[in-house]
Steps between C-alpha positions, in 0.01 A plus 500: 500500500804725450392860501857645446586678199700329215866484599428615859610269784251395750550690845671282755291321746533521875733200530713623220542837660594341833755289305626804333547677828702203631743519204601857567861520609591498878136467628588167664835635611326798663241269670791288628666804642185621674453154656872505614453846653195361694703196608778734643260738659318218690842350594622840638161536685508171668867533584408792730181332639597146582672419830829321477484111537748269669687382181528857373683606813723191505612550130592860555653479849689158464614613160646818667659303778665278241634781276629703797689187608343492831412145429599249218246317294416152659735546786419305817381716798378760232156578358279212381602486126207301355518635158753496217774768513373760239158504661662702781807654323306683224269686732783533750712658230253772450482569865880507510553718196227756577332627809373210710132491558163364389461772252813399319391140488165582358634750258711208373179287487345771278797495260492110489120529438558734202781295358283190545217666298727611219629142447150368518378743227809425277422131538135520458552711187732250351273212567166650416548840329431855623136462579555182718779684677268791585221260621735302729651805644168621594423160652809549725414856568151396632616220721494682835611187703815460283585875509482490876737222515733682261494804706691356790882450506462121508631235255174471303566810288875432465436138389222604260723770339795244465276235357324716246848610359616141491191431278536824308857421391430140402154452358465498116716389215817610323616704814868606530709261703617774742136562598437139578835492696396799709170329568675189610717692755182678632319169538792379715471818716127438531569167678759648733259763591203269580534118542140459418575597133753210457255324264517788239850386402434157361180614315686807367785298370274228330329779321832642382605173362176442329469857360856623433691166455763295672786740466315802658351265745836368612635868548179583698540196728860581562440867593205413720678234680822717539284778650336278755835310582703815543252660741478172701864490516525850629265422788608128558431314726266731684250518207416143588287644781243588232489146375480359853191705559340409161585136450348215707710400812454131447642523132798724576673407827829645361332841551448451876807713582310793385179402695411509865557156631137432574151622401427746771140645493470868509256797497428461135340156472209516254232236502373478134144393432310425183292808559793747511678319202183551299470872606857561411458333159185702415646831620805428281262419203330840556818695526650343205195429294607629167828312484335175616191538272734603214698163533172305495364687198839445302492123598164467323664582171868447529591115529394392145833540324350452148306826560827704533624657173798673686708240680696770684165607657423147590827460694444837680143372595646176643778688673268766663250227602745262649674784694175627645362160578817360673549820705133503596513133619831558683371794692163322576696217645716729709208706625197264516683161508765580769263731689785723618353822367165414355388867429832566323373345169363827362824680557696204343305525181619872466838364416370363153130539451564764221627203280143381484394823338756450211354162397193660375637686203715200404180286448284785349551377135329179599189648647319449171529117534208293594444427867326157559176504675625295785791759556245773499311327771824494700538879447141546648586291798825682569328836477233382762765359731709810456217710596429308822868466586569879452197586708615271774858647487351850524267441796706740727440779256140455392345246749389743785336729242318222321356366837341832551276457199134497589298195397109463543410377835259247357800296366592437863166443647351328196175683562332691226362754742842602622620841408825707522848392443799348696878505444645191341726439797193471724342264266795278492542505883144412579464254216830319501662622817808639286736720690610828351823371335332197336208718371751748347670218303181348391336807367825624328539166332142499398523857382803419282309193349218731420720748333658225302149378385398848401830534308420199293157612419621849424775375270252260323245782447776738361624225269157440361441854433837532329425195292165626394626847408781360301272249310796276417393154381813354611465612848155361526605163340800286548724733698233666712584307820875548442453874490286478814779329696743774417257765577429337850872477573551871412216595722640277779843666484398865476183477702684300781785749499272790537296332780813390689636846486161638631537286812833677560332843473246378753786394731676831467186690570448310817873505599604787717810653344672758708524836323858547605810366339618160660848557350517830700357321820778230488746774441383702792508199732843407376656843545339515848697182582816639341488805713493295826708199416868569443715284256654201662199431732371146551136503404224252592237503214141428534395816328243360242472247222714712264849606580459812272556741799850362556603615159525860646704390807873465396773299667293316753551127606190320459435137621449365142293201586216734605465647150272226380273530819281204561621308199834439670379460850519155660341381825807349621857383407874548567567873487829475309336264249209714432696830460754314278212419246316845536240394750394627854299410806371647822822400674693697258259793505552529891872474444502775239280738710765475766777576245334764281552866536157584347176300496262577204142364537206599277202581712296214370753250635553659838339250720546375866815307407671819385357706769644283778844475358535867416378631840767297679784513250627850574355673196353847458242555233563775241231671282342253266537546131204632285289228353702303259178480289302827535155427597556145611450430867772379723761538234722736699834361625571515877872574583667380810858607584720320740560742801865597556 
């Protein structure tokens, strides 16, 4: 019964009031801005907490060496140039133009992170509207693993920034020709920055031909090709070193001039197993859950072309899905298939995982379509498998705590008279003789599966309550199962994203972060070296995995093969051939110790081999540097100066 007075409108219900709030101007934009501020704040925080890694030091220091013309890109007897030129030259230019140092590199990473998020917001807003843009910005801002990778001065944040602007300039219809041309040039620079992004070009150009026509497609092809060709011509033929390292030796004998003449084993010789491949895969799934789950969710709806009213959106979906899938498979093959760097997969996906986020708003108009029962069964199976996989991938973060959970002793002794409790790890050890590592993996995978089951039951219960409260006959009739499938996918996406981020919070709680600034620690160590090593000195480097301290020591002569550490160390080989291609060996190390004016050895590497040679080599030891990473044991660098 309507109790309102004649001519008086009914007061708005709860849902209407929420809807009205959402229609207020700039609410979505304000939420996006808050999410962006949170992203930048976390990026800044981690940039001051995370120790430098090998690749970061190499991009910064090698780039500085190239820009200062101490070495040329791809020259023989120079640094091991295993990447495309702009991967080194862009971070090197920042070091060259501003004050060299890790702080400068990470400040540039923060700038790139902000530029990336701006392009991502523009693109998400164009594809899905202001509210989708706000939601996806928050999904990025809550992805701790991704933010950590974007906080370092490595190529992940650089490539993500370039790729998002390639897409922002080209996705959509009726775009100006100059914008597509600019996107095409940037796509070419993307490839000459990282060779692993080469597959972007053909997918990108096919989309332009399909969406924007033959004329624009021809212009885009010309500009992309010219960009790649000109850069290759500038660095020809040395740039072939990158292809010699990337392409199979048997299929490319014409590249042997840029390879060592034989396959010499070295210090870095990983032995991949099925176990560590699975662990890497599941860890990657956890770290990039929302992007991967979004692609799966969108694929449930997107492939029936007859359902699409907007053909431009269909082309965007096919482009984004193809781009994500091709890049995913290529990087899985490089990491898991080749086995060279199995645990690099999670960092590889940081180049492009955000493209998965963007597929969701494209397919949103189709979410009201019916989902067949068999496909809903597939969804349930995917949720269950995902729970177990993510749990397995998080065993290092949650496994030890789960094993401490107490269970009734009667379960172990199978005696109704038993009393008290026993930790799960004792139960698994006594019953199945599992070691601690195996037990952690089993309980973590089981815990993830249980969470997935509870998620399904919870979402089903909430859906039933929602259906009963709304009392919609259509929902209870023909379309009931279709709505349930959509509901389940939404719970899977949002619940899974929340739970995977909870694991990161547990990891951070258990991880010991030094309360002192790591940028300041590298600077202190570098300045200490600079005060003791005059320009022009020959320096032997074994000062840590990252070459970041060397950024503060101007004008020295380094043995460039050592910069990559164990990755370029070979067990034997002709010394001239090794140094020509950027490698080194024990024999070369002994020769360089006899030549060098200064020997720098981080404490963790100072073993009997160095002790014997430095005691008899006519060196005096100077005061060691402060720890290159505050609060990290054995991170100080010992300095040995050749006696006059």
